[in-house]
Each structure stands twice: as structure tokens, then as C-alpha cells.
C-alpha positions as CSV (number, residue, x, y, z in Angstrom):
1,M,1.2,-23.6,-12.2
2,V,3.9,-23.5,-13.7
3,V,7.4,-24.5,-12.7
4,E,10.1,-22.3,-14.3
5,K,13.8,-22.6,-14.5
6,T,16.5,-20.2,-13.3
7,E,19.8,-19.5,-14.3
8,I,20.7,-21.9,-11.4
9,Q,18.7,-24.4,-12.7
10,Q,16.3,-24.2,-9.2
11,K,13.3,-25.3,-10.3
12,R,10.2,-22.8,-9.1
13,L,6.9,-23.0,-8.1
14,N,3.9,-20.5,-9.4
15,I,1.3,-20.3,-8.1
16,L,-0.4,-17.3,-8.1
17,D,-0.2,-15.4,-12.2
18,E,0.2,-11.6,-12.2
19,D,-2.4,-10.2,-11.7
20,E,-4.1,-12.2,-8.6
21,L,-0.6,-11.0,-7.7
22,K,-1.5,-7.9,-8.3
23,A,-4.8,-8.1,-6.2
24,I,-3.3,-9.3,-3.0
25,F,0.1,-7.2,-3.0
26,G,-0.5,-4.2,-5.5
27,R,-1.1,-0.6,-4.1
28,P,-5.1,-0.7,-3.9
29,R,-7.5,1.5,-6.5
30,F,-10.3,3.0,-3.7
31,T,-13.3,4.4,-4.8
32,Y,-14.8,7.2,-3.1
33,E,-16.6,5.3,-0.7
34,D,-13.5,3.5,-0.3
35,R,-10.7,6.7,0.3
36,C,-14.1,8.0,3.0
37,H,-13.7,4.8,4.5
38,Y,-10.1,4.1,4.7
39,F,-8.7,7.0,5.1
40,S,-10.9,8.7,7.6
41,L,-9.0,9.0,11.0
42,S,-11.0,8.5,14.8
43,Q,-10.2,10.7,17.6
44,P,-7.1,9.0,18.7
45,E,-5.6,8.9,15.1
46,K,-5.9,12.7,14.8
47,E,-4.3,13.5,17.8
48,L,-1.5,11.2,16.5
49,V,-1.6,13.0,13.3
50,Q,-1.6,16.5,15.4
51,G,1.5,15.4,17.3
52,L,3.6,15.5,14.2
53,H,5.6,18.7,12.5
54,S,5.4,18.5,8.7
55,I,2.1,18.9,6.2
56,K,4.1,16.5,4.3
57,S,4.8,13.9,8.0
58,K,1.3,14.5,8.3
59,A,-0.1,13.4,4.5
60,Y,2.3,10.7,4.5
61,F,1.1,9.3,8.0
62,V,-2.7,9.5,6.8
63,L,-1.6,7.6,4.1
64,Q,0.2,4.7,5.3
65,L,-2.5,4.3,7.1
66,G,-5.2,4.0,4.7
67,Y,-2.6,2.4,2.3
68,F,-2.5,-0.4,5.6
69,K,-6.5,-0.6,6.5
70,A,-7.5,-1.4,3.1
71,K,-4.4,-4.2,2.1
72,H,-2.6,-4.9,5.8
73,L,0.7,-3.6,3.7
74,F,3.1,-1.1,4.4
75,F,3.9,0.4,1.1
76,T,6.9,2.9,-0.5
77,V,5.8,6.2,-1.2
78,V,7.5,8.1,-4.5
79,S,7.0,11.6,-4.6
80,R,7.3,12.5,-8.0
81,Q,8.6,15.7,-8.5
82,V,7.0,17.8,-11.6
83,V,9.7,20.2,-13.6
């Protein structure tokens, strides 16, 4: 455990190190089996996807659902455009 002092001279207790924080709160890295498990859709989930209009919305839904199934957290997805 490390106690840090900030600019306001406030003590802050750090229980987890950087690697532990990434393991808990970082985006998961999936193996092939993980992808099959977390991104497979049940029938009700498929019906929800069909109700979405754009491919982008459908892909975002499946991506967020898979991440949520794995970590029980939501992640911000930043699209990277190739120029």
C-alpha cells in the first residue's frame, strides 16, 4: 500500500497497482473461445438487434453486450478512421 500526497496535500490510499486496476477495469482481451462465448446472441438478443436500423448501431450493441457480459461494465468505443 502506498500513500500519495496530491497538490492539495490530501492523503490518498492506493490499494491496487496499475496492472491490477487494468485487470479489473480495463477492456478485456478475448481469446477465440471467449469471443464465441461472450458475443453469441440468445434469441431475445437477436430480436433486439433486428430492431436496430443501422449496421453501426447493431455492431455497437453486440460489442457493448459482449463487453458487459465479460466485465459487467460499459466501455466507450472510439472509432478510428483510416485516412
